[in-house]
C-alpha positions as CSV (number, residue, x, y, z in Angstrom):
1,M,-181.4,-33.3,88.5
2,R,-181.5,-34.4,92.2
3,L,-178.8,-36.8,93.3
4,N,-179.4,-39.3,96.1
5,E,-176.7,-40.7,98.4
6,D,-176.0,-43.7,96.0
7,D,-175.4,-41.3,93.1
8,L,-173.0,-39.2,95.2
9,Y,-171.1,-42.3,96.4
10,R,-170.7,-43.5,92.9
11,Q,-169.0,-40.2,92.0
12,S,-166.5,-40.6,94.9
13,T,-162.9,-41.8,94.4
14,Q,-163.5,-44.5,97.0
15,Y,-166.1,-46.1,94.7
16,K,-164.2,-45.4,91.5
17,H,-160.7,-46.5,92.5
18,W,-161.0,-48.5,95.8
19,S,-164.0,-50.8,95.3
20,F,-163.3,-54.3,94.1
21,T,-164.8,-57.7,93.6
22,P,-163.2,-60.5,95.6
23,S,-161.5,-61.9,92.5
24,D,-160.1,-58.5,91.4
25,L,-158.7,-58.0,94.9
26,T,-157.0,-61.3,94.9
27,R,-155.5,-60.7,91.4
28,L,-154.2,-57.3,92.5
29,R,-152.6,-58.8,95.6
30,E,-151.0,-61.6,93.6
31,K,-149.5,-59.1,91.2
32,T,-148.1,-57.0,94.0
33,N,-146.7,-60.0,95.8
34,A,-145.1,-61.4,92.6
35,H,-143.4,-58.1,91.7
36,A,-142.2,-57.5,95.3
37,A,-140.8,-61.1,95.6
38,A,-138.8,-60.7,92.4
39,Q,-137.4,-57.4,93.6
40,V,-136.5,-58.8,97.0
41,Q,-134.7,-61.8,95.4
42,L,-132.8,-59.4,93.1
43,H,-131.8,-56.9,95.7
44,I,-130.8,-59.4,98.3
45,A,-128.6,-61.2,95.7
46,Q,-127.0,-57.9,94.9
47,D,-126.5,-57.2,98.6
48,R,-124.9,-60.6,99.1
49,A,-122.6,-60.0,96.2
50,E,-121.6,-56.6,97.5
51,R,-120.9,-58.1,101.0
52,A,-118.9,-60.9,99.4
53,K,-116.6,-58.3,97.8
54,L,-116.1,-56.6,101.1
55,A,-115.5,-59.8,103.0
56,P,-111.8,-60.2,102.0
57,L,-111.1,-56.6,103.0
58,D,-112.7,-57.2,106.4
59,V,-110.6,-60.3,106.9
60,A,-107.4,-58.4,105.9
61,S,-108.1,-55.6,108.4
62,A,-108.9,-58.1,111.2
63,P,-106.2,-59.3,113.7
64,D,-104.0,-62.1,112.5
65,S,-105.0,-64.4,115.3
66,G,-107.5,-64.7,118.1
67,A,-104.9,-64.3,120.8
68,N,-106.4,-61.1,122.0
69,T,-110.0,-62.4,122.2
70,P,-111.4,-63.6,125.5
71,N,-111.3,-67.3,124.6
72,G,-108.2,-67.1,122.4
73,N,-109.8,-68.8,119.4
74,G,-111.2,-65.8,117.5
75,A,-114.6,-65.8,119.1
76,G,-116.0,-62.3,119.3
77,T,-114.1,-61.0,116.3
78,G,-116.9,-62.0,113.9
79,A,-114.6,-64.5,112.2
80,N,-117.0,-67.3,112.6
81,T,-120.1,-65.3,111.5
82,P,-121.3,-66.3,108.0
83,V,-121.2,-63.3,105.5
84,P,-124.1,-63.1,103.1
85,G,-122.8,-64.1,99.8
86,G,-119.6,-65.4,101.3
87,A,-118.3,-68.9,102.0
88,G,-120.3,-69.3,105.2
89,D,-123.6,-68.2,103.5
90,K,-125.7,-71.0,101.9
91,G,-127.1,-68.4,99.5
92,G,-129.9,-69.7,97.3
93,E,-133.3,-68.1,96.9
94,V,-134.9,-66.1,99.6
95,D,-138.0,-67.6,101.1
96,C,-140.4,-64.7,100.4
97,L,-143.8,-64.1,101.8
98,T,-146.7,-65.6,99.9
99,M,-149.8,-63.5,99.1
100,D,-151.7,-65.0,102.0
101,E,-148.8,-64.4,104.4
102,E,-148.6,-60.8,103.2
103,K,-152.2,-60.3,104.0
104,M,-151.7,-61.6,107.5
105,V,-148.7,-59.3,108.0
106,V,-150.7,-56.3,106.7
107,D,-153.6,-57.2,109.1
108,K,-151.0,-57.3,111.9
109,F,-149.7,-53.9,110.9
110,C,-153.2,-52.5,111.0
111,E,-153.9,-54.0,114.4
112,T,-150.7,-52.4,115.7
113,A,-151.8,-49.1,114.1
114,M,-155.1,-49.3,116.0
115,K,-153.1,-49.4,119.3
116,L,-151.2,-46.4,118.1
117,G,-154.5,-44.6,117.6
118,D,-155.4,-45.4,121.2
119,F,-152.0,-44.2,122.4
120,L,-152.5,-40.9,120.6
121,K,-156.0,-40.6,121.9
122,L,-157.5,-40.0,118.4
123,Q,-161.1,-40.1,117.4
124,P,-162.3,-43.4,115.8
125,D,-162.7,-41.8,112.4
126,V,-159.1,-40.5,112.4
127,T,-157.8,-43.9,113.3
128,A,-160.1,-45.5,110.7
129,T,-158.8,-43.2,108.0
130,A,-155.2,-44.0,108.8
131,I,-155.8,-47.7,108.7
132,Q,-157.7,-47.4,105.4
133,F,-154.7,-45.4,104.0
134,M,-152.5,-48.3,105.1
135,R,-154.7,-51.0,103.6
136,R,-154.8,-49.1,100.3
137,F,-151.1,-48.5,100.3
138,Y,-150.4,-52.3,100.8
139,L,-152.6,-53.2,97.8
140,Y,-149.8,-51.8,95.6
141,N,-146.8,-52.2,97.9
142,S,-145.5,-55.2,99.8
143,P,-144.7,-55.4,103.5
144,M,-141.4,-56.9,102.3
145,T,-140.6,-53.6,100.7
146,Y,-142.0,-51.1,103.2
147,D,-142.0,-51.6,107.0
148,G,-145.4,-51.2,108.6
149,T,-144.2,-49.3,111.6
150,K,-142.7,-46.5,109.5
151,I,-145.7,-46.4,107.1
152,S,-148.3,-46.3,109.9
153,K,-146.8,-43.2,111.5
154,T,-147.0,-41.2,108.3
155,A,-150.4,-42.6,107.5
156,F,-151.7,-41.2,110.8
157,F,-150.1,-37.8,110.1
158,L,-151.9,-37.7,106.7
159,A,-155.2,-38.8,108.3
160,L,-154.9,-36.1,110.9
161,K,-154.2,-33.5,108.2
162,L,-157.3,-34.7,106.3
163,E,-159.6,-34.8,109.3
164,L,-158.4,-31.8,111.3
165,G,-156.8,-29.6,108.6
166,T,-154.5,-26.9,110.1
167,R,-155.3,-28.1,113.6
168,A,-153.3,-31.2,112.9
169,G,-150.1,-29.3,113.4
170,S,-146.7,-29.8,111.7
171,A,-144.8,-33.0,111.2
172,S,-142.4,-32.0,114.0
173,D,-145.4,-31.5,116.3
174,F,-146.7,-34.9,115.5
175,A,-143.3,-36.6,115.8
176,S,-142.9,-35.1,119.3
177,R,-145.9,-37.1,120.4
178,L,-144.3,-40.4,119.4
179,P,-141.3,-42.1,121.1
180,K,-138.0,-42.3,119.2
181,T,-139.5,-40.5,116.2
182,T,-138.2,-37.5,114.3
183,R,-139.7,-35.1,111.7
184,D,-137.7,-36.9,109.0
185,D,-139.3,-40.2,110.0
186,I,-142.7,-38.7,109.3
187,V,-141.9,-36.8,106.2
188,A,-139.7,-39.4,104.4
189,P,-142.4,-41.9,103.3
190,E,-145.1,-39.2,102.8
191,Y,-144.8,-38.9,99.0
192,T,-144.5,-42.7,98.5
193,I,-147.7,-43.2,100.4
194,V,-149.5,-40.3,98.6
195,Q,-148.4,-41.8,95.2
196,A,-149.8,-45.2,96.2
197,L,-153.1,-43.6,97.3
198,R,-153.2,-42.0,93.8
199,F,-153.7,-38.7,95.6
200,N,-157.2,-40.0,96.6
201,F,-157.6,-38.9,100.2
202,E,-161.3,-39.2,100.6
203,V,-162.4,-42.1,102.9
204,R,-166.1,-42.5,103.4
205,H,-166.8,-44.1,106.8
206,P,-170.0,-45.8,108.0
207,F,-170.0,-44.1,111.4
208,R,-172.3,-41.2,110.5
209,G,-174.7,-43.5,108.8
210,L,-174.9,-45.7,111.9
211,K,-175.7,-42.7,114.0
212,G,-178.5,-41.8,111.6
213,V,-180.0,-45.3,111.9
214,H,-179.8,-45.0,115.7
215,L,-181.6,-41.6,115.7
216,E,-184.3,-42.9,113.4
217,L,-184.9,-46.0,115.7
218,E,-185.1,-43.7,118.7
219,D,-187.8,-41.7,117.0
220,M,-189.6,-44.9,116.2
221,I,-189.7,-46.2,119.8
222,H,-191.1,-42.8,120.9
223,A,-193.7,-42.8,118.0
224,N,-192.0,-39.6,116.6
225,Y,-190.9,-41.1,113.4
226,A,-191.5,-38.4,110.7
227,G,-190.9,-40.7,107.8
228,V,-193.7,-42.7,106.2
229,A,-193.4,-46.4,105.9
230,R,-193.9,-47.5,102.3
231,D,-196.5,-50.1,103.3
232,G,-198.6,-47.4,105.1
233,R,-197.9,-48.3,108.8
234,S,-198.5,-45.5,111.3
235,S,-195.9,-44.2,113.7
236,A,-197.8,-46.1,116.5
237,D,-197.6,-49.3,114.5
238,L,-193.8,-48.8,114.0
239,R,-193.3,-48.1,117.7
240,A,-195.0,-51.4,118.6
241,E,-193.0,-53.4,116.1
242,A,-189.7,-51.7,117.2
243,L,-190.4,-52.5,120.8
244,A,-191.3,-56.1,119.9
245,A,-188.0,-56.4,118.0
246,L,-186.2,-55.1,121.1
247,Q,-188.2,-57.4,123.3
248,V,-189.0,-54.6,125.7
249,T,-192.2,-52.7,126.6
250,G,-190.8,-49.2,126.3
251,G,-189.5,-46.4,128.5
252,D,-185.9,-46.4,129.8
253,E,-185.4,-50.1,129.1
254,A,-186.0,-49.5,125.4
255,E,-183.6,-46.5,125.4
256,G,-180.9,-48.4,127.3
257,K,-181.1,-51.4,125.0
258,L,-181.1,-49.3,121.9
259,G,-178.0,-47.5,123.2
260,N,-176.2,-50.8,123.8
261,I,-177.0,-52.0,120.3
262,Y,-175.6,-48.7,118.9
263,A,-172.4,-49.0,121.0
264,H,-171.9,-52.7,119.9
265,A,-172.4,-51.9,116.2
266,K,-170.0,-48.9,116.5
267,D,-167.3,-51.2,118.1
268,I,-167.7,-53.6,115.1
269,L,-167.2,-50.7,112.7
270,A,-164.2,-49.4,114.6
271,M,-162.5,-52.7,114.7
272,A,-163.7,-55.6,112.5
273,A,-164.6,-53.3,109.6
274,Q,-161.1,-51.7,109.7
275,L,-159.2,-55.0,110.0
276,T,-160.9,-56.8,107.1
277,D,-161.5,-56.1,103.4
278,A,-165.0,-54.6,104.1
279,Y,-164.2,-51.2,102.7
280,F,-162.9,-52.7,99.5
281,L,-165.9,-55.0,99.0
282,Y,-168.9,-53.1,100.3
283,T,-170.3,-49.6,100.5
284,P,-170.4,-47.7,103.8
285,A,-174.2,-48.2,104.0
286,Q,-173.9,-51.9,103.6
287,I,-171.1,-52.1,106.2
288,L,-173.1,-50.1,108.8
289,L,-176.2,-52.2,108.3
290,A,-174.2,-55.4,108.4
291,A,-172.7,-54.3,111.8
292,H,-176.2,-53.4,113.0
293,L,-177.4,-56.8,111.8
294,L,-174.8,-58.5,114.0
295,A,-175.6,-56.4,117.0
296,A,-179.4,-56.8,116.7
297,P,-180.7,-59.1,113.9
298,A,-184.4,-58.7,114.6
299,L,-184.3,-54.9,115.0
300,T,-182.2,-54.5,111.8
301,T,-184.6,-56.7,109.8
302,F,-187.5,-54.5,111.1
303,Y,-185.6,-51.3,110.2
304,L,-184.9,-52.5,106.7
305,G,-188.6,-53.3,106.3
306,T,-189.4,-49.6,106.9
307,K,-187.2,-48.7,103.9
308,I,-187.7,-51.7,101.6
309,P,-190.9,-53.7,101.8
310,S,-190.3,-57.5,102.1
311,S,-192.4,-57.8,98.9
312,S,-189.9,-55.8,96.9
313,P,-187.9,-57.9,94.4
314,A,-184.7,-56.2,95.7
315,A,-185.2,-57.2,99.3
316,P,-183.8,-60.7,99.1
317,K,-180.7,-59.5,97.2
318,I,-180.1,-56.7,99.7
319,L,-180.5,-59.0,102.7
320,S,-178.1,-61.5,101.1
321,T,-175.4,-58.8,100.5
322,L,-175.8,-57.6,104.1
323,Q,-175.5,-61.1,105.5
324,S,-172.4,-61.7,103.3
325,C,-170.8,-58.5,104.8
326,A,-171.8,-59.5,108.3
327,D,-170.1,-62.9,107.8
328,L,-166.9,-61.1,106.8
329,L,-167.1,-58.8,109.8
330,S,-167.8,-61.6,112.3
331,S,-165.0,-63.7,110.8
332,H,-162.4,-61.4,112.4
333,R,-161.2,-62.4,115.8
334,S,-162.0,-59.0,117.3
335,Y,-165.7,-59.7,116.8
336,T,-167.6,-60.8,119.9
337,K,-171.3,-61.2,120.5
338,N,-170.8,-59.8,124.0
339,P,-170.4,-56.0,123.7
340,A,-169.1,-55.8,127.3
341,A,-166.1,-58.0,126.5
342,N,-162.6,-56.6,126.5
343,K,-162.3,-54.6,123.3
344,H,-158.6,-55.2,122.7
345,G,-158.1,-58.5,124.6
346,W,-158.1,-60.3,121.3
347,A,-155.0,-58.4,120.2
348,D,-152.9,-59.6,123.1
349,T,-151.9,-62.8,121.3
350,D,-151.4,-63.5,117.6
351,P,-152.6,-66.6,115.8
352,P,-149.7,-69.1,115.1
353,E,-149.8,-68.5,111.4
354,T,-149.4,-64.7,111.9
355,K,-146.5,-65.3,114.2
356,R,-144.8,-67.5,111.5
357,A,-145.5,-64.9,108.8
358,M,-144.0,-62.1,110.9
359,K,-140.9,-64.2,111.7
360,K,-140.5,-65.1,108.0
361,L,-140.8,-61.4,107.1
362,R,-137.6,-60.6,109.1
363,A,-135.6,-62.7,106.6
364,C,-137.1,-61.4,103.4
365,K,-137.1,-57.6,103.7
366,D,-135.9,-55.6,100.7
367,P,-132.5,-54.1,101.8
368,T,-132.8,-51.1,99.5
369,T,-136.0,-49.7,101.1
370,Q,-135.5,-50.1,104.8
371,D,-133.9,-46.7,105.5
372,L,-136.6,-44.4,104.2
373,V,-135.0,-41.3,105.6
374,A,-131.8,-41.9,103.7
375,L,-133.7,-42.9,100.6
376,N,-135.7,-39.7,100.7
377,A,-132.6,-37.6,101.2
378,G,-130.9,-39.4,98.3
379,K,-133.9,-38.6,96.0
380,K,-133.6,-34.9,97.0
381,R,-129.9,-34.9,96.2
382,D,-130.6,-36.6,92.8
383,V,-133.2,-33.9,92.0
384,V,-130.7,-31.1,92.8
385,R,-128.0,-32.9,90.9
386,D,-130.3,-33.5,87.9
387,G,-131.2,-29.8,87.9
388,E,-127.5,-28.9,87.9
389,L,-126.9,-31.3,85.1
390,E,-129.8,-29.9,83.0
391,E,-128.5,-26.3,83.6
392,G,-125.0,-27.4,82.6
393,K,-126.4,-29.0,79.4
394,A,-128.3,-25.8,78.5
395,K,-125.1,-23.7,79.0
396,R,-123.1,-26.1,76.8
397,R,-125.8,-26.1,74.1
398,K,-125.9,-22.2,74.1
399,L,-122.1,-22.1,73.9
400,N,-121.9,-24.6,71.0
401,R,-124.6,-22.6,69.2
402,E,-122.7,-19.4,69.6
403,M,-119.5,-21.0,68.4
404,A,-121.3,-22.5,65.3
405,E,-122.7,-19.1,64.5
406,K,-119.2,-17.5,64.7
407,E,-117.7,-20.2,62.5
408,S,-120.5,-19.7,60.0
409,D,-120.0,-15.9,60.0
410,S,-116.3,-16.3,59.4
411,F,-116.9,-18.5,56.3
412,W,-120.1,-17.0,54.7
413,G,-119.9,-13.6,56.2
414,P,-122.4,-12.1,58.7
415,E,-126.1,-12.3,58.0
416,L,-127.5,-9.5,55.8
417,K,-129.7,-7.0,57.7
418,K,-133.3,-6.8,56.5
419,E,-134.3,-3.5,55.0
420,G,-137.2,-1.5,56.4
């Protein structure tokens, strides 16, 4: 049996575990948000209670008066600072992020991660893999629970290991390339991320497919196209139609324009496709064709006609899907019709709603998961301690069994030996 590209894609973990309908994606995010909000409320309440218990001790250990402070009234001692859970704290429910706000925050995390990829001078596919790891991670985890800066560094390290193998280097090597980052900062969230990814590391990108489309179109404008159009057009006919779609007569002008279209579509894949839900909702082939459709509508329509005749019943549905994907890509603020525009100028300022969500996040972070290094070290200690406990239990059971056997022998006598 011969498998085509569609069959192979349907067997991938990306299709099986990371492809959703819009409604399924919304339900999953709602579930994640509701669970995280409940945990944040609980853990902040516990933290307030713990701080309230410690508050009297802090007051008792403080100076009796403010005589030694610069202004003589206790300012600077912390005496006037409200303690969470104490008399100066209003308490009440924490204003947690909504699902929509969480999505804004995750998008912001991914935008920042894109700048990190530029800082590290990584290839677009490595950066894209890291960002998709982050987007997958935050489908099942909340930004209120795990800080994006910490998660992004480890996501990049995992992406490097996936794309480069042993050439990626060690966690220490990677940490040395980042400011104020240690090996423990990279390693601490690694297992948490891998768990959220369900150990699915495969990410199928649209970059290669886009290059394939570009090479085919190059062959067409030079009348070298080896494929046979389903409606029987010759290579000369295809060349004439391709040049007409490009609105050029041929030669260097056609090459230059085709190269600009490819570069524009590639930029869309490198930015808008990474910073939207495109990978969750569409296949790599649909994403690349949608990007090409935005870069060159007439040429893309012509190209599709060489694969699927306009008379085919599937043609309208395919075009509708591609247009829907193109609408999603163009909805992101990084998209521009002008390929010569500043690629990252859009990221210099955040929309007001994103600024509000980021500010709100600072007040609703889960206090139990902010220090991932300490959390990871604690888990390791628990594993060692649990191992020691299990070993101790086994020794006690063996000792109890031996004592029971001795007591039995003293009452009934030793067990009779079997003959022969």
